[in-house]
C-alpha positions in Angstrom: 59.9 160.6 160.8 58.7 163.5 158.7 61.7 162.8 156.4 60.6 159.2 155.9 56.8 160.0 155.5 58.1 162.6 152.8 60.1 160.4 150.9 57.4 157.6 150.7 54.8 160.1 149.9 56.8 161.5 147.1 57.7 158.1 146.0 54.0 157.2 145.4 53.0 160.6 143.7 55.7 159.9 141.0 55.1 156.5 140.6 51.6 157.1 139.4 52.2 159.4 136.2 55.5 157.3 135.6 53.6 154.2 135.3 51.1 155.7 132.9 54.1 157.0 130.9 55.7 153.5 130.9 52.4 151.9 129.5 52.1 154.3 126.9 55.7 153.3 125.6 55.1 149.6 126.2 52.0 149.8 124.0 53.6 152.1 121.5 50.9 154.8 122.2 51.5 158.4 121.6 53.4 160.4 124.1 54.3 164.1 124.5 57.8 163.5 123.4 57.3 161.4 120.3 58.5 164.2 117.8 62.1 163.9 119.3 62.4 160.3 120.2 60.8 158.8 117.1 63.7 160.2 115.0 66.4 158.6 117.4 64.6 155.4 117.6 64.1 155.2 113.9 68.0 155.9 113.5 68.9 153.2 115.7 66.4 150.6 114.0 67.8 151.8 110.4 71.5 151.2 111.8 71.1 147.9 112.8 68.6 146.7 110.0 65.8 146.1 112.5 62.3 145.0 111.1 59.8 145.4 113.4 58.2 142.0 113.6 56.3 140.4 116.5 58.1 137.6 118.4 57.0 134.4 120.1 58.0 133.9 123.6 60.9 131.6 122.6 62.2 134.0 120.2 61.7 136.8 122.5 63.8 135.1 125.2 66.6 133.9 122.9 67.0 137.4 121.5 67.4 138.7 125.1 69.9 136.1 126.1 71.9 136.5 123.1 72.0 140.2 123.1 73.2 140.2 126.8 75.6 137.4 125.9 77.4 139.7 123.4 77.5 142.5 125.9 79.2 139.8 128.4 81.9 139.1 125.8 82.6 142.8 124.9 82.6 143.8 128.6 85.0 140.8 129.8 87.5 141.8 127.0 87.5 145.3 128.0 88.1 144.5 131.9 91.0 142.3 130.6 92.7 144.8 128.5 91.9 148.0 130.7 95.5 148.5 131.6 95.9 150.3 128.0 96.5 153.9 128.3 92.9 154.8 127.1 90.7 156.7 129.7 93.1 155.3 132.2 94.9 158.3 133.9 95.4 156.6 137.1 97.1 153.5 135.4 94.9 150.9 136.5 95.9 147.3 135.8 93.9 144.6 133.9 91.5 142.7 135.8 92.2 139.0 136.6 90.1 136.4 134.6 87.8 134.9 137.5 87.1 138.6 138.9 86.3 139.7 135.5 84.0 136.9 134.9 82.0 137.5 138.2 82.0 141.3 137.4 80.5 141.1 133.9 77.8 138.4 134.8 77.0 140.6 137.9 76.4 143.9 136.1 74.7 142.1 132.9 72.2 140.5 135.3 71.5 143.8 137.1 73.0 142.6 140.3 76.2 144.7 140.3 77.8 142.7 143.2 81.2 143.9 143.5 84.2 141.9 144.6 86.7 144.7 143.8 87.1 148.4 144.9 85.8 150.6 142.4 88.3 153.5 142.5 91.4 151.1 142.4 90.0 148.3 140.6 88.6 149.8 137.2 89.8 152.4 134.7 87.4 155.1 133.7 87.0 153.3 130.5 85.8 150.4 132.3 83.7 152.5 134.5 81.8 154.1 131.5 81.9 151.3 128.8 81.5 148.3 131.0 79.7 149.3 134.2 77.7 152.3 133.1 76.6 150.9 129.9 75.6 147.6 131.5 73.5 149.5 134.1 71.4 151.0 131.2 71.2 147.5 129.2 70.4 145.5 132.1 67.9 147.7 133.5 66.2 147.9 129.8 66.3 144.2 129.5 64.5 143.6 132.7 61.9 146.1 131.5 61.5 144.4 128.3 60.9 141.1 129.7 58.3 142.3 132.2 56.4 144.1 129.3 56.5 141.0 127.1 55.1 139.0 130.3 52.3 141.5 130.7 51.3 141.3 127.1 51.0 137.7 127.2 48.8 137.9 130.3 46.7 140.7 129.2 44.9 138.7 126.1 45.2 141.9 124.1 48.2 141.2 121.9 48.7 138.5 119.2 52.5 138.0 120.0 55.0 139.6 122.5 56.2 142.4 120.3 59.8 143.0 119.4 62.5 142.5 122.0 64.8 145.1 120.1 62.1 147.7 120.0 61.1 147.4 123.7 65.0 147.6 124.5 65.6 150.7 122.4 62.5 152.5 123.7 63.0 152.1 127.4 66.5 153.1 127.0 66.0 156.3 124.8 62.7 157.2 126.3 63.1 156.8 130.0 66.6 155.8 131.2 68.6 158.2 129.3 66.5 161.4 129.7 65.6 160.5 133.4 69.3 159.9 134.1 70.4 163.1 132.4 68.1 165.1 134.8 69.0 163.1 137.8 72.8 163.3 137.1 72.5 167.2 137.0 70.6 167.2 140.1 73.6 165.2 141.7 76.2 167.3 140.4 74.6 170.4 141.9 74.9 168.6 145.2 78.6 167.9 144.7 78.9 164.6 143.0 81.9 164.7 140.8 81.9 164.2 136.9 85.1 164.3 135.5 87.7 162.7 133.7 90.8 164.1 135.4 93.2 161.7 137.3 93.1 161.2 141.1 94.2 164.4 143.2 97.1 164.2 145.5 96.7 166.7 148.6 98.8 167.4 151.7 96.9 167.0 154.9 97.0 169.0 157.9 99.3 166.4 159.4 101.7 167.1 156.3 101.1 163.6 154.9 99.9 163.0 151.2 96.6 161.7 150.3 95.0 160.5 147.1 91.5 162.0 146.5 89.7 159.6 144.0 87.6 161.3 141.1 85.9 160.3 137.9 82.6 160.3 136.0 80.9 159.6 139.2 77.4 161.2 138.9 76.5 159.6 135.3 77.0 156.3 137.0 75.5 157.3 140.2 72.1 158.1 138.7 71.6 155.0 136.6 72.8 153.0 139.5 69.6 153.9 141.4 67.4 154.5 138.6 67.9 151.2 136.9 67.8 149.5 140.5 71.5 148.2 139.8 73.4 149.2 142.8 77.2 149.0 142.0 79.1 152.0 143.5 81.8 153.9 141.7 83.7 153.9 145.0 84.1 150.7 147.4 82.0 152.5 150.0 79.1 153.0 147.6 76.5 155.3 148.7 78.1 155.8 152.2 81.1 157.7 150.1 80.5 161.5 150.3 81.5 161.8 146.5 78.7 159.5 145.7 75.9 160.7 148.1 77.2 163.9 149.7 74.2 165.0 151.7 70.4 164.5 152.8 69.2 165.8 149.3 71.2 163.7 147.4 70.4 160.8 149.7 66.5 161.4 148.9 67.2 161.7 145.0 68.8 158.2 145.2 66.2 156.7 147.3 63.3 158.1 145.1 65.4 157.0 142.0 65.4 153.5 143.4 61.6 153.5 144.1 60.2 155.1 141.0 60.4 152.5 138.0 59.7 149.4 140.1 56.7 151.1 141.4 55.8 152.6 138.1 55.9 149.1 136.5 53.1 147.7 138.8 51.0 150.8 137.9 51.7 150.3 134.2 50.8 146.6 134.7 47.5 147.7 135.9 46.8 149.7 132.7 47.9 147.2 130.2 45.6 144.5 131.6 42.7 146.8 132.4 39.3 145.8 130.9 38.4 148.0 127.6 35.8 150.1 129.4 38.0 151.2 132.1 40.4 152.9 129.7 38.3 154.3 126.7 36.2 157.3 126.4 32.8 157.6 124.7 33.6 158.4 121.0 32.0 161.2 119.0 30.2 158.7 116.8 28.6 156.9 119.8 27.0 160.2 120.8 25.9 160.9 117.2 24.2 157.5 117.0 22.3 158.0 120.2 21.1 161.4 118.7 19.8 159.8 115.7 17.9 157.1 117.3 16.2 159.5 119.7 15.2 161.7 116.9 15.6 164.8 118.9 17.6 166.0 121.6 15.5 166.2 124.9 18.1 165.0 127.5 21.5 164.1 126.8 24.0 162.9 129.6 27.6 162.0 129.1 29.2 160.4 131.9 33.0 161.4 131.9 35.1 158.2 132.8 37.2 158.7 135.9 40.7 158.8 135.5 42.5 155.9 136.5 45.8 156.1 138.2 46.1 152.5 139.8 43.8 150.0 137.7 41.9 147.5 139.5 44.2 144.2 138.9 47.3 146.3 140.1 45.9 147.2 143.5 46.2 143.9 145.3 50.0 143.6 144.0 50.7 147.1 145.1 48.8 146.6 148.6 50.6 143.5 149.5 53.9 144.8 148.3 53.4 148.2 150.4 52.4 146.1 153.5 55.4 144.0 153.4 57.5 146.8 152.7 56.1 149.1 155.7 56.3 146.3 158.0 60.1 145.6 157.4 60.8 149.2 157.6 59.2 149.4 161.0 61.3 146.3 162.3 64.6 147.9 160.9 63.8 151.3 162.6 62.9 149.9 166.0 65.7 147.4 166.0 68.3 150.0 164.8 67.0 152.5 167.1 67.6 150.2 170.1 71.3 150.7 170.0 74.0 148.1 170.3 72.9 145.4 173.0 76.7 144.5 173.8 77.4 148.5 174.6 74.3 148.6 176.4 75.2 145.5 178.6 78.7 147.3 179.4 76.6 150.5 180.6 77.8 152.7 177.7 74.8 154.8 176.6 73.6 155.0 173.0 70.9 157.7 172.7 71.2 157.9 168.8 70.8 154.2 168.4 73.1 151.6 166.6 75.3 154.1 164.7 78.0 151.5 163.9 78.9 151.4 160.1 76.4 154.3 159.5 77.1 158.1 158.5 76.4 160.6 161.0 74.9 162.9 158.1 72.1 160.6 157.8 71.6 158.9 161.0 69.6 155.8 162.0 66.3 156.9 160.5 67.7 157.8 157.0 70.0 154.8 156.9 67.2 152.4 157.9 65.0 153.9 155.2 67.8 153.4 152.6 68.5 149.8 153.7 64.7 148.8 153.4 64.4 150.3 149.8 67.5 149.1 148.5 66.7 145.4 149.5 63.0 145.5 149.0 63.6 147.4 145.3 66.5 144.8 145.0 69.0 147.8 144.2 71.8 146.7 146.2 73.3 150.3 146.9 74.2 151.0 150.6 74.5 154.2 152.6 75.4 152.2 155.5 77.6 148.8 156.1 74.8 146.0 156.3 77.3 143.9 158.0 76.9 146.2 160.9 73.1 146.0 161.2 71.5 144.8 164.2 70.4 141.0 164.0 66.8 142.2 163.2 67.9 144.9 160.7 69.9 142.6 158.8 67.4 139.9 159.0 64.9 142.1 157.3 67.1 143.0 154.6 67.7 139.2 154.0 64.2 138.4 154.1 63.4 141.3 151.4 65.9 139.4 149.2 64.7 136.0 149.9 61.0 137.0 149.0 62.2 139.0 146.0 58.5 140.1 145.5 58.4 143.5 147.4 58.4 145.7 144.3 61.8 144.1 143.3 64.0 145.2 140.6 62.7 146.9 137.6 60.2 144.6 135.8 61.4 141.4 137.6 59.9 142.1 140.9 56.3 142.3 139.3 57.0 139.1 137.4 58.0 137.2 140.6 55.0 138.4 142.3 52.8 137.4 139.2 53.9 133.8 140.0 52.5 134.0 143.6 49.3 135.3 142.0 48.9 132.6 139.8 49.4 130.3 142.6 46.8 132.1 144.7 44.3 131.9 141.8 45.0 128.1 141.5 44.4 127.5 145.2 41.4 129.8 145.5 39.8 128.0 142.3 40.2 124.7 143.8 38.4 125.9 147.2 35.5 127.0 145.3 35.4 124.1 142.9 35.9 125.9 139.8 38.6 126.2 136.9 41.3 128.6 137.8 40.9 131.6 135.6 43.3 134.7 135.9 42.5 137.7 133.3 40.4 135.6 131.3 42.9 132.8 130.7 42.6 129.2 132.3 45.3 128.4 134.8 46.0 124.6 134.0 48.7 121.9 134.6 51.3 123.1 132.4 51.1 126.8 133.8 51.3 125.3 137.4 54.3 123.2 136.8 56.1 126.3 135.4 55.0 128.4 138.3 56.1 126.0 140.7 59.5 125.9 139.1 59.8 129.6 139.0 58.9 129.8 142.7 61.3 127.0 143.4 64.4 128.3 141.5 65.2 131.0 143.7 65.2 129.4 147.1 67.1 126.3 145.7 70.1 128.5 144.5 70.3 130.4 147.9 70.1 127.2 150.0 72.1 125.1 147.6 75.0 127.2 147.2 75.0 128.3 151.1 75.0 124.5 151.8 78.0 124.2 149.5 79.8 127.2 151.0 79.6 125.9 154.6 80.9 122.6 153.6 84.0 123.6 151.9 87.2 125.3 153.5 87.1 127.7 150.4 83.6 129.0 151.6 83.9 128.9 155.4 87.5 130.6 155.2 86.1 133.8 153.8 83.8 134.1 156.9 85.0 136.8 159.3 82.8 136.4 162.2 82.2 133.0 163.8 78.7 131.6 164.8 75.4 132.7 163.7 76.4 136.0 162.2 78.9 134.2 160.1 76.0 132.0 158.6 74.0 135.0 158.0 77.0 136.5 155.8 77.1 133.5 153.7 73.2 133.2 153.3 73.1 136.8 152.6 76.0 136.8 149.7 73.8 134.2 147.8 70.4 135.8 148.6 71.7 138.9 147.1 73.3 137.4 144.1 70.0 135.1 143.3 67.9 138.0 143.7 70.1 140.3 141.5 70.5 142.8 144.4 74.2 143.0 144.7 74.5 144.3 148.5 76.6 142.4 151.0 77.5 141.7 154.5 80.9 143.3 153.6 82.6 141.5 156.5 82.8 138.4 154.0 86.2 138.1 152.2 84.6 137.2 148.8 87.2 138.3 146.4 88.4 134.4 145.9 88.0 132.1 143.0 85.4 130.1 145.0 83.3 133.1 145.9 83.7 134.7 142.6 82.7 131.6 140.6 79.7 130.4 142.8 78.1 133.7 143.1 78.7 134.2 139.2 76.7 131.3 138.6 73.9 132.0 141.2 73.7 135.7 139.4 73.4 133.9 136.1 70.8 131.2 137.1 68.8 133.5 139.3 68.2 136.1 136.7 67.9 134.0 133.1 66.5 130.8 134.4 63.6 132.4 136.3 62.9 134.9 133.3 62.7 132.3 130.7 60.3 130.3 132.8 58.1 133.4 133.5 57.9 134.1 129.7 57.1 130.7 128.9 54.3 131.0 131.3 53.0 134.1 129.3 53.5 132.6 126.1 51.4 129.5 127.3 48.6 131.9 128.5 48.6 134.0 125.3 48.0 131.0 123.1 44.7 130.2 124.9 41.1 131.4 124.2 39.7 133.8 126.4 37.2 132.7 129.1 34.4 135.2 129.5 33.4 136.2 133.2 30.5 134.7 134.9 28.7 135.3 138.4 30.9 132.5 139.6 34.0 133.8 138.4 36.8 134.3 141.0 37.4 138.0 141.3 40.9 138.9 141.5 40.8 142.5 142.5 38.9 142.5 145.9 39.9 142.9 149.5 39.5 139.1 150.0 41.9 138.1 147.1 44.5 140.6 148.5 44.4 138.8 151.9 44.9 135.5 150.4 47.6 136.5 148.2 49.4 138.2 151.4 49.0 134.8 153.3 50.3 132.7 150.4 53.4 134.9 150.0 54.3 134.6 153.7 53.4 131.0 154.2 55.4 129.9 151.1 58.3 132.1 152.2 58.1 130.9 156.0 58.1 127.1 154.8 61.0 127.8 152.6 63.2 130.1 154.5 62.5 130.1 158.3 65.2 127.3 159.2 67.9 129.5 157.5 66.6 132.5 159.2 66.4 130.8 162.6 70.0 129.6 162.3 71.2 133.2 161.3 69.7 136.5 162.3 67.0 135.2 164.9 69.4 132.9 166.8 72.1 135.9 166.8 69.2 138.2 168.3 68.3 135.8 170.9 72.0 135.4 172.1 72.8 139.1 172.6 
């Protein structure tokens, strides 16, 4: 428990200054490293002929999608020709077409769902130029969209700025330097970083065994930092070469938490009122002295340092409550052990250790599970298919909600849909026009908000219904009954939420599963993101509405409670039947 408290405490401490740093980057304010990064950025802008012109929401969205599309085509081509003897010392063959489609869509959408074994399915060239590269660019795309979305809400910008500038700055100023530091830390703990071929060794039984190696550390850090989740090896972060010990485990968990939490902090700073973020200028002090004629008494109130601005507090509190509640349920459920073994009279003092690494145990495995599904990373240090029904149910619910911090940038945007819905409902209750951050919430915004909220459950439930209706879907299920249904729903929830983890008992490397999950990942990422940018663009074009005594306060405890209730009620009405037929029914039958 002390380890859990330590990880969460350090995670929050790191989020606050990082959020302020992200705010400075998003608003192009001065940072301590500008003298270095400005030269790098300007060189990139010059090489691509970029003109720093502002963009409308439509142009911003088109630029994002087309840029990602180009990377998909390049990545697909590399996977299809990876058999060439270029950074391929293990002589890995070309990946087949449908699996290549699933893989490139998976990694460009920040999902990183893997229907292949990393150590035997990809060459080093593919691991570096396709997988690791897309881990950077997909994370940068999500952050860029979030910053453009916040600019539209804040009312402080005339346009959404330039996508390519945002894209470059988040990579050069955040993802690359943070990843270099993190990779060095992981290497110090024993994570490999090499281009030599697999080693063949003789075991103590006199047999031969291949030990897979490769450029693991560079992939491993951005996998967590960018909330990506795809592993270099099939066992992901349960593999000792990806996650050797408790220290590397803590580094990886903190990396997953850092940027999604910091994005919420950055949001607060970006939408903060002017008087919350500016200091009294020397000119204002001089003017006050001249008006008085003489200095008799002069008091200067220094502004308080704001770590978590008012508008960010309701979001952070609601996310934190749901996160902690889910963690408690997973910890309790996994610590009870396997009910079947208990029924047979077999003692399990360590709890449910099935599918878990002994070097982490139940507490650190449970915390990792909650973090990776709440922050929609998808990395796993234990097999989720072996979780207890309630433990697996919480992991599934986190992805169904997709608002508990979520992936970098996208989780915040999803939560803002519920914020807008809450403002609209509260406005109707008090008989006033709904206003958020000085902009009226009207029919157009509510239609788009409703669409954005509906898309995610529609993808999960529609594809799950299709899978249980056709032989190609049902034949992949390894467990009959309620757990088998959970496997199917989990796969599409993970795909739509751009999480990437899975109930690994599902035999999903088939044409049906590769194609349908590829579509779920694509629509779950881009359709929702485009709708959200359209909402921000609509609000940006509206005139600012001044606050009055009757205005709805959106930074109070009351609003926080209502927001929490709205998230739970909407989610319960949407997903409760699926949860009852899956993990809840399985729990009641044990």
